[in-house]
C-alpha positions in Angstrom: 47.6 -115.7 96.6 48.1 -112.0 96.2 46.6 -109.7 92.9 50.1 -109.3 91.9 50.9 -112.8 91.9 48.1 -113.8 90.1 48.8 -111.0 87.4 52.6 -112.1 86.9 51.9 -115.6 86.9 49.9 -115.6 83.7 52.8 -114.9 81.5 55.2 -118.1 80.5 52.1 -120.2 80.1 49.6 -117.4 78.2 52.9 -117.6 75.9 52.3 -121.4 74.7 49.3 -120.9 74.3 49.9 -118.2 72.1 52.5 -120.6 70.1 49.1 -122.6 69.4 47.4 -120.2 68.2 49.8 -118.4 66.2 51.0 -121.1 63.8 89.1 -120.8 59.1 86.6 -122.7 62.1 86.5 -121.8 65.2 84.8 -124.7 66.8 84.2 -123.6 70.5 82.2 -126.7 72.0 80.3 -126.4 75.6 81.2 -127.8 78.4 78.7 -128.2 81.1 79.3 -130.4 83.7 77.7 -133.6 84.2 77.0 -136.0 87.1 74.7 -139.0 86.3 72.1 -139.1 83.3 72.0 -137.2 80.3 70.1 -133.6 80.1 69.9 -133.6 76.8 66.2 -136.3 77.7 64.5 -132.7 79.5 63.0 -133.2 83.0 65.9 -132.5 85.3 69.1 -132.8 83.6 72.5 -134.0 84.9 72.0 -133.7 88.4 73.6 -131.3 91.2 76.1 -128.1 89.8 78.0 -125.8 90.7 77.1 -122.0 90.0 79.7 -120.2 88.2 83.1 -118.6 90.3 84.4 -116.3 88.0 84.2 -112.6 89.0 81.1 -110.7 87.7 82.2 -107.0 85.8 79.8 -104.1 86.4 76.6 -106.1 88.0 74.2 -104.4 87.8 71.8 -103.5 90.4 68.4 -101.9 88.4 66.8 -102.7 85.4 64.7 -100.0 83.8 61.7 -101.5 83.0 58.9 -99.3 80.2 55.5 -97.8 81.4 52.5 -98.6 81.3 51.1 -98.2 77.4 54.2 -97.7 76.0 53.6 -98.9 72.1 55.7 -101.9 70.4 54.2 -101.5 66.5 57.7 -99.1 65.2 61.6 -99.1 65.9 62.1 -96.6 69.1 64.4 -96.5 71.3 64.0 -97.6 74.9 61.3 -100.0 73.2 60.7 -103.7 71.3 59.6 -103.8 67.8 57.5 -106.6 67.7 56.1 -107.5 64.2 52.2 -107.4 64.7 50.0 -110.8 65.4 46.4 -111.0 65.6 44.7 -110.7 68.9 48.3 -108.8 70.8 47.5 -105.6 72.5 50.2 -102.6 70.5 51.6 -101.8 73.4 53.2 -103.1 77.2 51.2 -103.8 80.0 53.1 -103.1 83.2 52.9 -105.4 85.5 52.4 -105.1 89.8 55.3 -107.3 91.0 56.7 -106.2 94.9 60.5 -105.6 92.5 58.6 -103.6 90.4 58.2 -99.8 91.3 57.7 -97.2 88.4 60.3 -97.8 85.6 62.7 -99.1 88.0 63.6 -103.3 88.7 65.4 -103.5 91.6 67.2 -107.1 91.4 67.8 -108.0 94.8 63.9 -107.5 95.6 63.6 -110.8 92.9 62.8 -114.0 93.8 65.1 -116.2 91.9 63.9 -119.9 90.9 66.2 -122.0 93.4 68.5 -125.4 92.7 71.8 -125.4 90.8 71.1 -128.4 88.0 73.9 -129.0 85.2 73.4 -130.0 81.2 75.0 -132.0 78.5 75.9 -128.2 76.4 76.6 -129.2 73.2 77.9 -126.1 70.9 80.2 -125.1 68.2 80.5 -122.8 65.6 82.5 -123.5 61.8 82.8 -120.5 59.3 83.2 -120.6 56.1 84.3 -117.0 53.7 80.6 -116.1 54.0 78.8 -118.4 56.7 78.7 -118.9 60.0 77.2 -121.8 61.3 75.8 -122.6 65.2 75.1 -125.8 65.8 74.0 -127.0 69.5 71.0 -128.1 71.4 70.3 -125.5 73.1 71.3 -126.9 76.9 73.6 -124.4 78.3 77.2 -125.0 80.3 76.2 -123.6 83.7 73.8 -125.0 86.1 70.0 -123.6 86.1 67.5 -123.8 88.8 64.8 -126.1 88.9 62.6 -126.8 86.1 60.4 -128.2 86.8 59.3 -125.9 89.4 59.5 -127.2 92.8 55.8 -126.3 94.9 55.7 -123.9 97.7 59.7 -122.9 96.5 60.4 -119.3 96.3 58.7 -118.0 92.6 56.5 -121.1 92.2 52.7 -119.0 92.7 54.2 -116.3 90.4 54.1 -119.4 87.3 51.8 -121.4 89.0 48.4 -120.4 88.8 47.3 -121.3 85.0 47.3 -124.3 83.3 50.0 -124.6 80.7 50.0 -126.1 77.0 50.6 -130.0 77.7 51.2 -129.1 81.7 48.7 -128.6 84.1 50.7 -125.2 85.5 53.7 -123.4 84.5 55.5 -124.4 87.0 55.9 -127.4 85.5 57.6 -126.7 82.3 60.6 -128.4 82.1 64.7 -127.9 80.7 64.2 -130.1 77.0 67.5 -130.0 74.9 66.6 -128.7 71.3 68.1 -128.6 68.1 70.6 -125.8 66.6 71.4 -125.1 63.3 71.6 -121.8 62.2 73.5 -120.3 59.6 74.0 -116.3 59.6 76.0 -114.4 57.2 79.7 -113.8 58.2 79.2 -110.4 57.3 76.6 -108.9 57.8 75.5 -104.9 56.1 73.5 -102.9 58.0 70.4 -102.0 56.4 69.1 -98.2 56.6 66.0 -99.3 57.5 65.4 -102.0 60.5 63.0 -104.9 60.5 61.1 -105.8 63.5 61.4 -109.0 65.2 58.7 -111.7 64.3 59.7 -114.8 66.5 60.4 -114.7 70.4 64.0 -116.3 69.0 67.0 -113.6 68.7 69.7 -115.2 68.8 72.4 -117.3 70.6 74.9 -117.1 73.3 77.9 -118.4 72.0 79.5 -118.6 75.0 77.2 -120.8 77.4 75.1 -122.1 74.2 71.6 -120.8 74.7 69.3 -118.5 73.7 68.3 -114.6 73.6 64.7 -114.6 73.6 62.5 -111.2 73.4 61.3 -109.1 75.9 57.8 -110.0 75.7 55.3 -112.0 76.9 51.5 -111.3 76.9 49.0 -113.0 79.8 45.8 -114.8 79.6 44.2 -111.7 78.2 47.4 -111.5 75.2 48.5 -108.3 77.2 52.0 -107.9 77.1 54.2 -107.7 79.4 58.9 -107.0 80.1 59.2 -111.3 81.3 61.3 -109.6 83.8 58.9 -107.9 85.5 55.9 -110.1 86.1 57.9 -113.5 86.4 61.6 -114.5 88.5 64.3 -116.0 86.6 66.7 -118.5 87.9 70.6 -117.4 89.1 71.6 -116.9 85.4 68.5 -115.2 84.2 66.7 -117.5 82.3 63.8 -120.1 82.4 62.2 -122.3 79.9 59.8 -121.5 77.2 58.4 -124.7 75.0 61.1 -126.4 77.2 63.7 -124.0 75.9 65.9 -122.6 78.2 67.0 -119.0 77.1 67.6 -115.2 78.7 66.0 -112.3 79.3 67.1 -108.7 80.3 70.4 -109.1 82.8 71.7 -112.4 81.0 75.3 -112.4 81.1 75.3 -112.9 84.7 76.8 -116.5 83.9 79.1 -115.4 81.2 82.3 -116.7 81.7 84.4 -114.2 79.9 83.1 -111.0 80.3 86.3 -109.0 80.1 87.9 -106.4 82.8 86.6 -103.0 84.1 87.5 -100.2 82.2 88.0 -102.2 78.4 85.2 -103.2 75.9 83.2 -105.9 76.4 84.0 -109.6 74.8 81.5 -110.7 72.2 78.8 -112.6 74.3 76.9 -114.1 71.0 74.9 -113.4 67.9 72.2 -112.4 66.5 70.4 -114.3 64.0 70.9 -111.3 61.5 74.6 -112.0 61.9 76.1 -109.4 63.4 77.6 -109.7 67.0 76.0 -108.8 70.5 78.7 -107.6 73.1 79.0 -106.8 76.6 77.7 -103.3 78.8 80.8 -101.5 78.0 81.4 -100.0 74.9 84.4 -97.5 74.1 87.6 -96.4 77.0 85.4 -98.8 79.0 82.4 -97.0 79.3 78.9 -98.4 80.7 76.5 -98.1 77.3 73.6 -96.7 78.3 70.3 -96.6 75.5 71.6 -93.0 74.8 74.4 -94.3 73.2 72.2 -96.8 71.2 70.2 -96.5 68.0 67.0 -97.7 68.3 68.1 -102.1 67.5 70.0 -101.0 71.0 73.5 -101.3 68.8 76.5 -99.0 66.9 79.2 -98.7 64.7 82.6 -98.7 66.5 86.0 -100.7 66.1 85.6 -103.7 67.4 87.2 -107.0 67.2 85.4 -109.5 65.2 86.9 -112.8 63.8 90.3 -112.2 64.8 90.8 -108.9 63.8 89.7 -105.0 64.1 87.3 -103.6 62.0 85.1 -100.4 62.3 81.1 -102.3 61.9 77.9 -102.4 63.8 77.2 -104.3 66.3 74.1 -104.5 70.2 75.2 -104.1 73.1 73.1 -105.7 76.3 73.0 -103.2 79.1 70.7 -103.0 81.8 68.0 -100.6 80.0 64.6 -102.0 78.4 64.9 -103.5 75.9 68.2 -105.2 77.3 69.3 -107.0 74.0 67.9 -105.5 70.7 64.6 -103.3 69.8 64.9 -104.9 66.0 66.9 -105.7 63.6 69.6 -103.6 62.2 70.6 -107.0 59.4 68.5 -109.1 57.9 67.5 -111.6 59.5 67.9 -115.4 58.6 64.7 -117.6 58.5 64.2 -119.9 61.3 63.4 -123.3 61.5 59.7 -123.3 62.5 60.7 -125.2 65.9 62.1 -122.0 66.9 59.2 -119.9 65.3 57.6 -119.2 68.7 
């Protein structure tokens, strides 16, 4: 096994070890295909599935990744502001994997996790005049790669070097259903001062029923890395942590409604402060760069929100780190214990 592999494979494993140490309404139900059995019981899911065949609008070919030593201790563009945790390095460490060169990730060189497993996705949204409640089982309405990762398959070695909490190695972590029951403000208010990210659960992709996680992961020595710079993901840019399937980086690859080139991207989901997370195109359909966004990865202009057009703060995903949120512009809700990772 190469030193590059050894440096990258500890990431997801150590995240599990860190968790132990750190102590009107709309109804959009997921429609993930199932064949036999139930994906909700974990393990291999409901059988083989088909990858989405819809058109992917404006797919990126590269991603940016932070340089070695990038701090995570304050709100700043091109950063993710992480609330302090005991023993954690206050900066990012650069990974040495074949798809990383300097601060550029070549998407074509990533060894994606193989397989096509379908799930019984359950997700719905209900609203009152003041609140939006999201409920579900965390499973996506699209196929995933095969988790646990079969030995000898692409990407296995990056996960398998060290034991993980409850598993002989991190490649053995399965995808499991988990409870989503989150109530966020329907009309959040931006704060003058942003808030740091306390837990890795950032929000829900309402188009698929799965979650976004923070773009950080520690190694065995509790150094932080950009996850995609060290660990390959599946075709939809997700993998499980503690059994919970979630997205990183090019997270919207399999989202079913990406809009059309030349138009503002549609809503992809919601952060836990209530603000919307939109696709990579902003006003006039222009691809958004970090220069267009504030330190939390958002900005304010006219958007479609609950069926009306209004000027409102919102976040964007794009191909520049931190890809989703850099911090919270609104007030994040308190997460239930099972999501406090």
